C-alpha positions as CSV (number, residue, x, y, z in Angstrom):
1,X,-15.2,72.2,-60.5
2,X,-11.9,72.4,-62.4
3,X,-8.7,72.6,-60.6
4,X,-7.2,76.2,-60.1
5,X,-4.5,77.2,-62.5
6,X,-1.2,78.1,-60.9
7,X,1.0,81.0,-62.3
8,X,4.4,82.3,-62.1
9,X,6.0,85.7,-63.0
10,X,8.3,85.4,-66.0
11,X,10.8,88.3,-65.8
12,X,11.9,87.9,-69.5
13,X,8.4,88.5,-70.8
14,X,7.4,90.6,-67.7
15,X,4.2,88.5,-67.6
16,X,2.4,86.0,-65.4
17,X,2.6,82.7,-67.2
18,X,0.7,79.4,-66.3
19,X,2.8,76.7,-64.4
20,X,3.3,73.9,-66.6
21,X,4.3,70.7,-64.8
22,X,6.3,68.0,-67.0
23,X,5.5,64.4,-66.8
24,X,8.5,63.5,-65.0
25,X,8.1,66.1,-62.3
26,X,4.4,64.9,-61.9
27,X,5.7,61.4,-61.4
28,X,8.2,62.4,-58.8
29,X,5.8,64.6,-56.8
30,X,3.2,62.0,-56.9
31,X,5.8,59.3,-55.7
32,X,7.0,61.6,-52.8
33,X,3.4,62.3,-51.8
34,X,2.5,58.6,-51.9
35,X,5.5,57.5,-49.9
36,X,4.9,60.2,-47.2
37,X,1.2,59.1,-47.1
38,X,2.1,55.5,-46.8
39,X,4.7,56.0,-44.0
40,X,2.2,58.3,-42.1
41,X,-0.6,55.7,-42.7
42,X,1.5,52.8,-41.5
43,X,2.7,54.7,-38.4
44,X,-0.9,55.6,-37.7
45,X,-2.0,51.9,-38.0
46,X,0.8,50.7,-35.8
47,X,0.1,53.2,-33.1
48,X,-3.7,52.4,-33.4
49,X,-3.2,48.7,-33.0
50,X,-1.0,49.2,-30.0
51,X,-3.1,51.7,-28.4
52,X,-6.5,50.4,-29.5
53,X,-6.0,46.4,-30.1
54,X,-8.7,44.6,-32.1
55,X,-11.5,43.1,-30.1
56,X,-10.6,39.5,-31.2
57,X,-7.1,40.3,-29.8
58,X,-8.5,41.6,-26.5
59,X,-10.6,38.4,-26.1
60,X,-7.5,36.2,-26.9
61,X,-5.2,38.0,-24.5
62,X,-7.9,37.7,-21.7
63,X,-8.2,33.9,-22.6
64,X,-4.5,33.4,-22.6
65,X,-4.2,35.1,-19.2
66,X,-7.0,32.8,-17.9
67,X,-5.2,29.6,-19.2
68,X,-2.0,30.7,-17.5
69,X,-3.8,31.1,-14.3
70,X,-5.4,27.8,-14.7
71,X,-2.1,26.0,-15.4
72,X,-0.5,27.7,-12.4
73,X,-3.3,26.3,-10.2
74,X,-2.9,22.9,-12.0
75,X,0.9,22.9,-11.4
76,X,0.2,23.6,-7.7
77,X,-2.3,20.7,-7.5
78,X,0.3,18.3,-9.2
79,X,2.9,19.5,-6.7
80,X,0.5,18.8,-3.8
81,X,-0.3,15.2,-5.4
82,X,3.4,14.6,-5.5
83,X,3.9,15.6,-1.8
84,X,1.0,13.1,-0.8
85,X,2.5,10.3,-2.9
86,X,5.7,10.8,-1.2
87,X,4.1,10.5,2.1
88,X,2.4,7.2,0.9
89,X,5.7,5.9,-0.3
90,X,7.3,6.8,3.1
91,X,4.6,4.9,5.0
92,X,4.9,1.9,2.8
93,X,8.7,1.7,3.3
94,X,9.0,2.6,6.9
95,X,5.7,1.4,8.4
96,X,3.7,-1.2,6.3
97,X,6.8,-3.2,5.1
98,X,8.5,-2.8,8.6
99,X,5.4,-4.4,10.2
100,X,5.4,-7.3,7.7
101,X,9.2,-7.8,8.0
102,X,9.6,-6.8,4.3
103,X,12.6,-4.9,2.9
104,X,11.6,-1.4,1.7
105,X,11.7,-0.6,-2.0
106,X,15.1,0.7,-3.3
107,X,15.5,4.1,-5.1
108,X,16.1,2.1,-8.4
109,X,12.9,0.3,-8.0
110,X,11.0,3.5,-7.1
111,X,12.4,5.4,-10.2
112,X,11.7,2.4,-12.6
113,X,9.7,3.8,-15.5
114,X,10.0,7.4,-14.4
115,X,10.9,9.9,-17.4
116,X,9.5,7.4,-20.1
117,X,7.8,10.2,-21.9
118,X,10.2,13.1,-21.6
119,X,10.9,12.9,-25.4
120,X,7.3,13.2,-26.2
121,X,7.0,16.3,-24.0
122,X,10.2,17.8,-25.4
123,X,8.3,19.3,-28.3
124,X,6.1,21.5,-26.0
125,X,7.3,25.1,-26.2
126,X,5.8,26.5,-23.1
127,X,8.0,25.9,-20.1
128,X,5.2,25.9,-17.6
129,X,3.2,23.4,-19.5
130,X,6.2,21.1,-20.2
131,X,7.2,21.1,-16.4
132,X,3.6,20.2,-15.5
133,X,3.5,17.5,-18.1
134,X,6.9,16.1,-16.9
135,X,5.8,16.1,-13.4
136,X,2.5,14.5,-14.1
137,X,4.2,11.6,-16.0
138,X,6.5,11.1,-13.1
139,X,3.7,10.8,-10.8
140,X,1.9,8.4,-12.9
141,X,4.9,6.2,-13.0
142,X,5.5,6.5,-9.2
143,X,1.7,5.7,-8.7
144,X,1.9,2.5,-10.8
145,X,4.9,1.3,-8.8
146,X,3.1,2.2,-5.5
147,X,0.1,0.3,-6.7
148,X,2.2,-2.8,-7.4
149,X,3.8,-2.4,-4.0
150,X,0.4,-2.3,-2.3
151,X,-0.7,-5.4,-4.1
152,X,2.4,-7.1,-2.9
153,X,1.6,-5.8,0.7
154,X,-1.9,-7.0,0.4
155,X,-0.9,-10.6,-0.8
156,X,1.9,-10.7,2.0
157,X,-0.6,-9.6,4.6
158,X,-3.2,-12.1,3.5
159,X,-0.4,-14.9,3.7
160,X,0.6,-13.7,7.2
161,X,-3.1,-13.4,8.5
162,X,-3.5,-17.0,7.3
163,X,-0.2,-18.1,9.0
164,X,-1.1,-16.1,12.1
165,X,-4.5,-17.6,12.4
166,X,-3.1,-21.1,11.8
167,X,-0.4,-20.8,14.2
168,X,-1.0,-22.5,17.7
169,X,-1.3,-19.5,19.8
170,X,-3.9,-20.2,22.5
171,X,-4.3,-22.6,25.5
172,X,-6.3,-25.8,24.5
173,X,-8.0,-25.6,28.0
174,X,-9.6,-22.6,29.3
175,X,-8.1,-21.1,32.6
176,X,-11.4,-21.4,34.4
177,X,-11.4,-25.2,33.9
178,X,-7.7,-25.7,34.6
179,X,-6.7,-27.1,37.9
180,X,-3.0,-27.8,37.2
181,X,-0.4,-27.4,34.5
182,X,2.3,-30.0,34.4
183,X,5.1,-28.0,32.8
184,X,7.8,-30.7,32.5
185,X,8.8,-31.2,28.9
186,X,11.5,-33.8,28.2
187,X,12.5,-36.8,30.1
188,X,10.5,-38.0,33.2
189,X,9.3,-41.1,34.8
190,X,6.0,-42.4,33.5
191,X,3.5,-42.9,36.3
192,X,2.0,-46.2,34.9
193,X,4.9,-47.7,33.1
194,X,7.4,-47.0,35.9
195,X,10.4,-46.0,33.6
196,X,11.9,-42.7,32.3
197,X,10.9,-41.8,28.8
198,X,10.5,-38.5,26.8
199,X,7.5,-36.5,27.6
200,X,6.8,-34.4,24.5
201,X,4.2,-32.2,25.5
202,X,2.4,-30.5,28.5
203,X,-0.4,-31.9,30.6
204,X,-3.5,-29.7,31.5
205,X,-5.4,-31.3,34.5
206,X,-9.1,-30.3,34.3
207,X,-12.4,-31.9,35.3
208,X,-13.7,-34.7,33.0
209,X,-15.7,-33.4,29.9
210,X,-14.2,-29.9,30.1
211,X,-14.0,-28.6,26.5
212,X,-10.8,-28.8,24.6
213,X,-10.1,-26.1,22.1
214,X,-8.3,-26.0,18.7
215,X,-5.3,-23.8,19.1
216,X,-5.1,-22.7,15.6
217,X,-6.9,-22.9,12.2
218,X,-6.2,-26.2,10.5
219,X,-7.3,-29.5,9.1
220,X,-7.9,-32.6,11.1
221,X,-5.5,-35.2,10.0
222,X,-6.9,-37.9,12.2
223,X,-9.3,-38.6,15.1
224,X,-8.9,-42.0,16.4
225,X,-8.5,-44.4,19.4
226,X,-4.8,-45.1,20.3
227,X,-3.4,-47.7,22.8
228,X,-1.1,-45.0,24.5
229,X,-2.8,-41.7,23.7
230,X,-6.4,-43.0,24.0
231,X,-8.9,-40.8,22.1
232,X,-6.5,-38.4,20.2
233,X,-6.8,-35.8,17.7
234,X,-4.1,-34.8,15.1
235,X,-4.4,-31.3,13.4
236,X,-2.2,-30.0,10.7
237,X,-2.0,-26.3,10.8
238,X,0.1,-25.7,7.7
239,X,3.3,-23.5,7.8
240,X,5.1,-26.7,9.2
241,X,2.9,-26.8,12.5
242,X,1.1,-29.7,13.8
243,X,-0.8,-30.3,17.2
244,X,-2.0,-33.4,19.1
245,X,-4.6,-33.6,21.7
246,X,-4.8,-36.9,23.9
247,X,-6.6,-38.8,26.5
248,X,-10.0,-37.4,25.5
249,X,-13.2,-38.8,26.7
250,X,-14.5,-38.2,23.2
251,X,-13.8,-36.0,20.1
252,X,-16.4,-34.3,18.0
253,X,-14.4,-33.8,14.8
254,X,-13.4,-36.3,12.0
255,X,-10.4,-36.5,9.6
256,X,-10.5,-34.1,6.9
257,X,-12.6,-31.6,8.7
258,X,-11.3,-27.9,8.8
259,X,-11.3,-26.4,12.2
260,X,-10.9,-22.7,13.3
261,X,-8.8,-21.4,16.4
262,X,-11.1,-21.5,19.6
263,X,-13.3,-24.3,18.2
264,X,-14.3,-27.0,20.6
265,X,-13.0,-30.3,19.1
266,X,-13.3,-32.7,22.0
267,X,-13.6,-33.1,25.8
268,X,-11.0,-33.9,28.6
269,X,-10.9,-37.5,29.6
270,X,-8.5,-40.2,30.9
271,X,-8.3,-42.8,28.1
272,X,-5.3,-44.6,27.0
273,X,-2.2,-44.6,29.2
274,X,-3.4,-42.0,31.7
275,X,-3.3,-41.7,35.4
276,X,-6.2,-39.2,35.8
277,X,-8.5,-36.8,33.9
278,X,-6.3,-34.4,31.8
279,X,-5.3,-33.4,28.4
280,X,-1.9,-34.2,26.9
281,X,-1.1,-31.4,24.4
282,X,1.8,-31.5,21.9
283,X,3.2,-29.0,19.2
284,X,5.4,-30.3,16.4
285,X,7.3,-27.9,13.9
286,X,8.9,-29.4,10.8
287,X,8.2,-32.9,12.3
288,X,10.1,-32.0,15.7
289,X,8.3,-31.7,19.1
290,X,8.7,-28.2,20.7
291,X,7.7,-27.0,24.1
292,X,4.0,-25.6,23.9
293,X,4.5,-23.3,26.9
294,X,6.2,-20.8,24.4
295,X,3.1,-20.4,22.2
296,X,0.1,-19.4,24.6
297,X,1.5,-17.2,27.3
298,X,1.4,-14.2,25.2
299,X,-2.3,-14.7,24.7
300,X,-3.1,-14.3,28.5
301,X,-3.6,-11.1,30.4
302,X,-1.7,-10.5,33.7
303,X,-4.3,-12.2,35.9
304,X,-4.6,-15.3,33.8
305,X,-0.8,-15.6,33.5
306,X,-0.5,-15.4,37.2
307,X,-3.0,-18.2,37.7
308,X,-1.0,-20.2,35.1
309,X,2.1,-19.7,37.1
310,X,0.4,-20.6,40.3
311,X,-1.1,-23.9,38.9
312,X,2.1,-24.8,37.2
313,X,4.0,-24.4,40.4
314,X,2.1,-26.8,42.4
315,X,3.8,-30.2,43.1
316,X,1.5,-32.8,41.5
317,X,2.4,-36.2,40.2
318,X,2.5,-36.7,36.5
319,X,-0.5,-38.3,34.8
320,X,1.1,-39.7,31.7
């Protein structure tokens, strides 16, 4: 169907004449029409996209929101882990190291290596993610330092346990077998020789063949017969400690044998220069004799300690 012809009234000819549109006018009108149409279409598209976003965009927004929620939860977990690690560090410095008599780690040592990856994380544009990454890196560095600290504590504890188990710390004679404790340490008259000389240990009077116990872990240096000590055992406990057990009726260990604290190593006797059945017990530290009385009292309960005081207070002649 052809387009309808438009007419206009020409007063000069007093006739209706057809409207003739020039090429220029046609182009102008067409341009105006197209421009208005483009603006209206663009405005409509923008409005539609804002009002009615594409399905992919809707899914993307939902995923983005879900990721934000997950990052927030992760950040909270990281903070919780940091707080727990801080408590471990506090226990390390104020409890474990204090018990082992070790100096706490300084702030400089605690911070060593922290922040090493900040430059790598600087390229992250999302603040929440960057903060989480930085916090996680700091925790990893602190954990590594704490791991090294616990390895040091474990090694120190193993050394201390070995030292504690080796240190002479119990009585060589059980209280149930003990009839008297001669507590004189130092110069005194020898009952057989008749002159004053140093007495470098303690004498435990007990019935013949009462068991004698090693007072700490160690290695038997020698077990032999001596003119003055009689049957005697020498034990090296390490950590500069040695013990000696003299006047035994017999010993049941040999040189080079390792012994444990509380192990029976021999039996009470009166061999050598002895005036009666007893054990002469000595402790040496760095080659010097020290009073054994200071090493086993803390191992006793109140009742045992009271009996020890009672037996030590009796007036009895020395036996060696």
